[in-house]
N, CA, C and O atoms as a MOPAC input file, in Angstrom:
PM7 MOZYME 1SCF
protein

 N    199.80400 1    93.87900 1   110.33900 1
 C    199.56400 1    93.01100 1   111.43700 1
 C    200.53300 1    91.84700 1   111.44900 1
 O    201.36900 1    91.69500 1   110.55800 1
 N    200.40400 1    91.05500 1   112.45000 1
 C    201.24400 1    89.87600 1   112.58100 1
 C    200.65100 1    88.69800 1   111.84200 1
 O    199.73700 1    88.84600 1   111.03100 1
 N    201.17700 1    87.54700 1   112.12900 1
 C    200.71000 1    86.31300 1   111.51600 1
 C    199.70200 1    85.63900 1   112.41700 1
 O    199.81600 1    85.68300 1   113.64200 1
 N    198.71700 1    85.01800 1   111.80500 1
 C    197.82200 1    84.13400 1   112.53400 1
 C    198.14400 1    82.71700 1   112.09700 1
 O    199.10300 1    82.49200 1   111.35900 1
 N    197.36000 1    81.78100 1   112.54200 1
 C    197.54500 1    80.39800 1   112.11500 1
 C    196.28200 1    79.94500 1   111.40200 1
 O    195.22900 1    80.57200 1   111.51900 1
 N    196.39700 1    78.85900 1   110.67200 1
 C    195.22400 1    78.32700 1   109.97800 1
 C    194.12600 1    77.99500 1   110.98400 1
 O    192.94200 1    78.10400 1   110.66600 1
 N    194.51100 1    77.58900 1   112.19500 1
 C    193.53300 1    77.23100 1   113.22500 1
 C    192.95000 1    78.45000 1   113.93100 1
 O    191.82100 1    78.39500 1   114.41900 1
 N    193.70000 1    79.55100 1   113.99400 1
 C    193.23600 1    80.72000 1   114.73200 1
 C    193.75600 1    81.99400 1   114.10900 1
 O    194.94300 1    82.30100 1   114.22500 1
 N    192.88700 1    82.74200 1   113.44800 1
 C    193.30400 1    84.01900 1   112.88200 1
 C    193.40900 1    85.08400 1   113.96500 1
 O    193.90800 1    86.17900 1   113.70800 1
 N    192.94600 1    84.77400 1   115.17200 1
 C    193.01900 1    85.71800 1   116.27700 1
 C    194.42100 1    85.80400 1   116.86500 1
 O    194.77100 1    86.80600 1   117.48900 1
 N    195.21700 1    84.77500 1   116.67600 1
 C    196.57100 1    84.74400 1   117.20600 1
 C    197.42900 1    85.73400 1   116.44000 1
 O    197.38600 1    85.75800 1   115.21000 1
 N    198.19900 1    86.54200 1   117.13200 1
 C    199.05000 1    87.54800 1   116.50000 1
 C    200.49400 1    87.24500 1   116.87100 1
 O    200.96900 1    87.66600 1   117.92600 1
 N    201.19100 1    86.51500 1   116.00900 1
 C    202.56700 1    86.08900 1   116.24800 1
 C    203.49000 1    86.94200 1   115.40700 1
 O    203.21000 1    87.19800 1   114.23500 1
 N    204.58800 1    87.38300 1   115.99500 1
 C    205.54600 1    88.21900 1   115.25900 1
 C    206.93700 1    87.64600 1   115.39600 1
 O    207.24300 1    86.92900 1   116.34900 1
 N    207.79300 1    87.98100 1   114.40700 1
 C    209.18800 1    87.53500 1   114.48800 1
 C    209.77100 1    87.98000 1   115.81200 1
 O    209.39600 1    89.02700 1   116.34000 1
 N    210.67300 1    87.20100 1   116.34100 1
 C    211.23900 1    87.47900 1   117.65400 1
 C    210.42300 1    86.83900 1   118.76700 1
 O    210.85500 1    86.81900 1   119.92000 1
 N    209.25500 1    86.31900 1   118.43600 1
 C    208.40400 1    85.66100 1   119.41500 1
 C    208.29200 1    84.16800 1   119.13800 1
 O    207.33900 1    83.52700 1   119.58000 1
 N    209.24400 1    83.61400 1   118.41900 1
 C    209.23500 1    82.18500 1   118.18000 1
 C    208.56300 1    81.74200 1   116.90900 1
 O    208.12200 1    80.59600 1   116.81800 1
 N    208.46900 1    82.62100 1   115.91200 1
 C    207.81200 1    82.26800 1   114.66200 1
 C    208.44900 1    81.03200 1   114.03700 1
 O    207.74200 1    80.14900 1   113.55300 1
 N    209.77600 1    80.96300 1   114.04300 1
 C    210.46300 1    79.82000 1   113.44800 1
 C    210.10500 1    78.54300 1   114.20500 1
 O    209.84200 1    77.51200 1   113.58500 1
 N    210.09200 1    78.59800 1   115.52800 1
 C    209.72000 1    77.42400 1   116.31500 1
 C    208.24900 1    77.05800 1   116.10200 1
 O    207.90400 1    75.87900 1   116.02200 1
 N    207.39100 1    78.06600 1   116.01200 1
 C    205.97200 1    77.81800 1   115.79400 1
 C    205.73700 1    77.12100 1   114.46100 1
 O    204.75700 1    76.39000 1   114.31300 1
 N    206.61900 1    77.33300 1   113.49100 1
 C    206.42200 1    76.72900 1   112.17400 1
 C    206.36000 1    75.20700 1   112.25800 1
 O    205.76800 1    74.56100 1   111.39300 1
 N    206.96200 1    74.63800 1   113.28500 1
 C    206.94100 1    73.18500 1   113.46100 1
 C    205.60000 1    72.70100 1   114.02100 1
 O    205.26000 1    71.52600 1   113.88600 1
 N    204.84200 1    73.59900 1   114.64400 1
 C    203.59100 1    73.21300 1   115.28400 1
 C    202.34000 1    73.59100 1   114.50200 1
 O    201.35100 1    72.85800 1   114.53300 1
 N    202.36400 1    74.73000 1   113.79700 1
 C    201.12700 1    75.24900 1   113.21600 1
 C    200.85100 1    74.75600 1   111.80400 1
 O    199.69800 1    74.73900 1   111.37300 1
 N    201.87300 1    74.35900 1   111.08800 1
 C    201.66900 1    73.89200 1   109.71900 1
 C    201.59700 1    75.02300 1   108.72200 1
 O    202.35500 1    75.03100 1   107.75200 1
 N    200.71300 1    75.97500 1   108.92900 1
 C    200.56300 1    77.09800 1   108.00100 1
 C    200.27400 1    78.36700 1   108.78900 1
 O    199.43200 1    78.37300 1   109.68700 1
 N    200.97200 1    79.43100 1   108.44900 1
 C    200.65200 1    80.74800 1   108.97600 1
 C    199.73700 1    81.43900 1   107.97500 1
 O    199.77800 1    81.14200 1   106.78100 1
 N    198.91900 1    82.35400 1   108.45800 1
 C    198.00000 1    83.09700 1   107.60800 1
 C    198.17600 1    84.58100 1   107.90200 1
 O    198.24100 1    84.99800 1   109.05900 1
 N    198.25200 1    85.36900 1   106.83200 1
 C    198.31300 1    86.82300 1   106.99100 1
 C    197.34400 1    87.43400 1   105.99300 1
 O    197.43900 1    87.19000 1   104.79000 1
 N    196.42200 1    88.22200 1   106.49500 1
 C    195.38100 1    88.83600 1   105.65600 1
 C    194.63800 1    87.78900 1   104.83100 1
 O    194.29500 1    88.03300 1   103.67400 1
 N    194.38800 1    86.61400 1   105.43400 1
 C    193.62400 1    85.56700 1   104.78100 1
 C    194.39700 1    84.68600 1   103.81300 1
 O    193.83900 1    83.73100 1   103.27300 1
 N    195.66700 1    84.98700 1   103.58300 1
 C    196.47500 1    84.21900 1   102.63000 1
 C    197.54400 1    83.41600 1   103.37300 1
 O    198.11700 1    83.90300 1   104.34800 1
 N    197.81400 1    82.18800 1   102.91900 1
 C    198.86100 1    81.39500 1   103.56600 1
 C    200.24000 1    82.02100 1   103.38800 1
 O    200.54500 1    82.58000 1   102.33500 1
 N    201.06100 1    81.92400 1   104.41500 1
 C    202.42500 1    82.45800 1   104.39300 1
 C    203.38500 1    81.29200 1   104.54900 1
 O    203.29800 1    80.54700 1   105.52500 1
 N    204.28800 1    81.12400 1   103.61500 1
 C    205.25400 1    80.02800 1   103.66900 1
 C    206.68900 1    80.54500 1   103.68300 1
 O    207.62600 1    79.76000 1   103.53600 1
 N    206.87300 1    81.83800 1   103.85500 1
 C    208.20800 1    82.44000 1   103.86800 1
 C    208.43700 1    83.11900 1   105.21600 1
 O    207.61100 1    83.91500 1   105.66400 1
 N    209.56400 1    82.80000 1   105.86100 1
 C    209.89600 1    83.37500 1   107.16500 1
 C    211.26400 1    84.04200 1   107.10600 1
 O    212.18600 1    83.52000 1   106.47900 1
 N    211.39700 1    85.17800 1   107.74900 1
 C    212.68900 1    85.84500 1   107.85600 1
 C    213.43300 1    85.31000 1   109.07000 1
 O    212.86000 1    85.16300 1   110.14900 1
 N    214.72100 1    85.01900 1   108.88100 1
 C    215.57800 1    84.57000 1   109.97600 1
 C    216.80100 1    85.47700 1   110.03300 1
 O    217.18100 1    86.08100 1   109.03000 1
 N    217.42000 1    85.57200 1   111.22100 1
 C    218.55400 1    86.47200 1   111.40900 1
 C    219.82900 1    85.96600 1   110.74800 1
 O    220.68400 1    86.77000 1   110.37500 1
 N    219.97500 1    84.67800 1   110.59800 1
 C    221.17700 1    84.10900 1   109.99300 1
 C    221.06700 1    82.60000 1   109.95600 1
 O    220.05300 1    82.03200 1   110.36300 1
 N    222.10700 1    81.95600 1   109.47000 1
 C    222.06600 1    80.50700 1   109.29300 1
 C    221.84500 1    79.75500 1   110.60900 1
 O    221.26200 1    78.67100 1   110.61200 1
 N    222.30500 1    80.32000 1   111.71300 1
 C    222.10400 1    79.66200 1   113.01600 1
 C    220.62600 1    79.58400 1   113.39100 1
 O    220.23400 1    78.72000 1   114.17500 1
 N    219.80900 1    80.47100 1   112.84300 1
 C    218.37700 1    80.51300 1   113.14300 1
 C    217.54300 1    79.90000 1   112.02000 1
 O    216.31400 1    79.93000 1   112.08200 1
 N    218.18100 1    79.35700 1   111.01700 1
 C    217.47100 1    78.80300 1   109.86600 1
 C    216.96700 1    77.40200 1   110.20300 1
 O    217.46000 1    76.40900 1   109.66800 1
 N    215.98800 1    77.33300 1   111.08800 1
 C    215.48400 1    76.06600 1   111.61500 1
 C    213.99200 1    75.89000 1   111.38900 1
 O    213.34500 1    75.12200 1   112.10000 1
 N    213.44000 1    76.59200 1   110.40800 1
 C    212.00600 1    76.48800 1   110.14500 1
 C    211.65600 1    75.07400 1   109.68700 1
 O    212.50500 1    74.34500 1   109.17500 1
 N    210.41200 1    74.70600 1   109.87700 1
 C    209.92900 1    73.38100 1   109.48100 1
 C    210.03700 1    73.20400 1   107.97100 1
 O    210.06700 1    74.17600 1   107.21700 1
 N    210.09400 1    71.95300 1   107.54900 1
 C    210.10200 1    71.64600 1   106.11900 1
 C    208.88400 1    72.27900 1   105.45800 1
 O    207.80000 1    72.31000 1   106.04100 1
 N    209.06300 1    72.77600 1   104.26300 1
 C    207.97100 1    73.40500 1   103.53300 1
 C    207.94000 1    74.90700 1   103.66600 1
 O    207.21300 1    75.57100 1   102.92800 1
 N    208.71700 1    75.47100 1   104.59700 1
 C    208.82100 1    76.92100 1   104.72200 1
 C    210.08400 1    77.39100 1   104.02800 1
 O    211.13500 1    76.76100 1   104.14400 1
 N    209.98200 1    78.49700 1   103.30800 1
 C    211.15400 1    79.14300 1   102.72800 1
 C    211.66700 1    80.14300 1   103.74800 1
 O    210.88100 1    80.85000 1   104.37800 1
 N    212.98700 1    80.20400 1   103.91500 1
 C    213.54800 1    81.18000 1   104.84600 1
 C    214.36100 1    82.21300 1   104.08100 1
 O    215.02300 1    81.90700 1   103.09000 1
 N    214.29100 1    83.42900 1   104.56600 1
 C    215.03200 1    84.55500 1   103.99500 1
 C    215.91300 1    85.10800 1   105.10500 1
 O    215.42000 1    85.44100 1   106.18300 1
 N    217.20800 1    85.20700 1   104.85100 1
 C    218.15800 1    85.68000 1   105.85400 1
 C    218.30800 1    87.19000 1   105.76300 1
 O    218.43700 1    87.74700 1   104.67300 1
 N    218.29000 1    87.84400 1   106.91000 1
 C    218.53100 1    89.28200 1   106.96000 1
 C    219.95600 1    89.57700 1   106.53400 1
 O    220.87300 1    88.84000 1   106.89700 1
 N    220.15900 1    90.63400 1   105.77800 1
 C    221.49000 1    91.11800 1   105.45600 1
 C    221.92700 1    92.11300 1   106.52400 1
 O    221.23300 1    92.28300 1   107.52700 1
 N    223.07300 1    92.77800 1   106.32600 1
 C    223.55700 1    93.75200 1   107.31500 1
 C    222.54200 1    94.85600 1   107.62600 1
 O    222.39600 1    95.24800 1   108.78400 1
 N    221.84500 1    95.35900 1   106.61300 1
 C    220.85500 1    96.41700 1   106.84600 1
 C    219.70400 1    95.88600 1   107.69800 1
 O    219.16200 1    96.61200 1   108.53200 1
 N    219.33100 1    94.62800 1   107.49200 1
 C    218.27400 1    94.01900 1   108.28400 1
 C    218.66900 1    93.86300 1   109.73600 1
 O    217.85100 1    94.06400 1   110.63400 1
 N    219.93700 1    93.50000 1   109.97200 1
 C    220.42900 1    93.38500 1   111.34900 1
 C    220.40200 1    94.73500 1   112.04500 1
 O    219.98300 1    94.83700 1   113.19800 1
 N    220.84700 1    95.76600 1   111.34800 1
 C    220.85400 1    97.11600 1   111.92300 1
 C    219.42700 1    97.57200 1   112.22000 1
 O    219.15500 1    98.12100 1   113.28700 1
 N    218.53400 1    97.34400 1   111.28600 1
 C    217.14300 1    97.73200 1   111.47700 1
 C    216.52900 1    97.02000 1   112.68100 1
 O    215.83400 1    97.64500 1   113.48300 1
 N    216.77800 1    95.73100 1   112.81200 1
 C    216.24100 1    94.96800 1   113.94600 1
 C    216.81800 1    95.47300 1   115.26400 1
 O    216.09200 1    95.59900 1   116.24900 1
 N    218.11300 1    95.76200 1   115.29000 1
 C    218.75200 1    96.26200 1   116.50900 1
 C    218.16700 1    97.61600 1   116.91400 1
 O    217.90200 1    97.85600 1   118.09200 1
 N    217.96800 1    98.49100 1   115.93900 1
 C    217.39400 1    99.80800 1   116.22900 1
 C    215.96000 1    99.68200 1   116.73000 1
 O    215.55000 1   100.41100 1   117.63300 1
 N    215.20000 1    98.76200 1   116.15000 1
 C    213.81500 1    98.55200 1   116.57400 1
 C    213.76700 1    98.05600 1   118.02100 1
 O    212.95000 1    98.52700 1   118.81300 1
 N    214.63100 1    97.11900 1   118.36000 1
 C    214.67700 1    96.60600 1   119.73500 1
 C    215.07900 1    97.71100 1   120.70300 1
 O    214.48400 1    97.85300 1   121.77200 1
 N    216.09200 1    98.49600 1   120.32600 1
 C    216.53900 1    99.59800 1   121.18500 1
 C    215.41800 1   100.61200 1   121.37700 1
 O    215.20600 1   101.09700 1   122.48800 1
 N    214.70000 1   100.93700 1   120.30500 1
 C    213.59900 1   101.89300 1   120.37800 1
 C    212.51500 1   101.38200 1   121.33400 1
 O    212.00000 1   102.14400 1   122.15300 1
 N    212.17200 1   100.10200 1   121.22900 1
 C    211.16000 1    99.52400 1   122.10900 1
 C    211.64300 1    99.51400 1   123.55100 1
 O    210.87100 1    99.79700 1   124.46800 1
 N    212.90800 1    99.19000 1   123.75600 1
 C    213.46700 1    99.11800 1   125.10000 1
 C    213.46500 1   100.48600 1   125.76300 1
 O    213.03200 1   100.62500 1   126.90600 1
 N    213.95400 1   101.51000 1   125.03800 1
 C    213.98700 1   102.84600 1   125.60600 1
 C    212.58100 1   103.41400 1   125.78000 1
 O    212.32800 1   104.17300 1   126.71600 1
 N    211.67000 1   103.04800 1   124.88300 1
 C    210.28900 1   103.50000 1   125.00200 1
 C    209.58300 1   102.96400 1   126.22900 1
 O    208.66500 1   103.59500 1   126.75400 1
 N    210.01400 1   101.79200 1   126.68900 1
 C    209.37000 1   101.19800 1   127.87500 1
 C    209.80500 1   101.87200 1   129.16900 1
 O    209.22600 1   101.61500 1   130.22400 1
 N    210.81000 1   102.72400 1   129.10200 1
 C    211.30000 1   103.42400 1   130.30200 1
 C    210.50200 1   104.67000 1   130.62100 1
 O    210.71900 1   105.28000 1   131.66800 1
 N    209.60000 1   105.06100 1   129.76800 1
 C    208.84500 1   106.29500 1   130.00100 1
 C    207.84500 1   106.14300 1   131.09600 1
 O    207.12900 1   107.09200 1   131.41500 1

């Protein structure tokens, strides 16, 4: 599943939907009842998470995987 927030476990936030920006507003993300303080970012230009969050940068394989996932979703929506 996606991430919820400490205030609302019903919220389902996923990377690509502003998780890094949300980090400035929510304070703590929660996944499966446990706090999450690590966020994946695409590169240094996106490394803008709030203080207190650890960021992990995607390597080349991560970029390829993300591109393929987006393409798969895009082509799937044409059916």
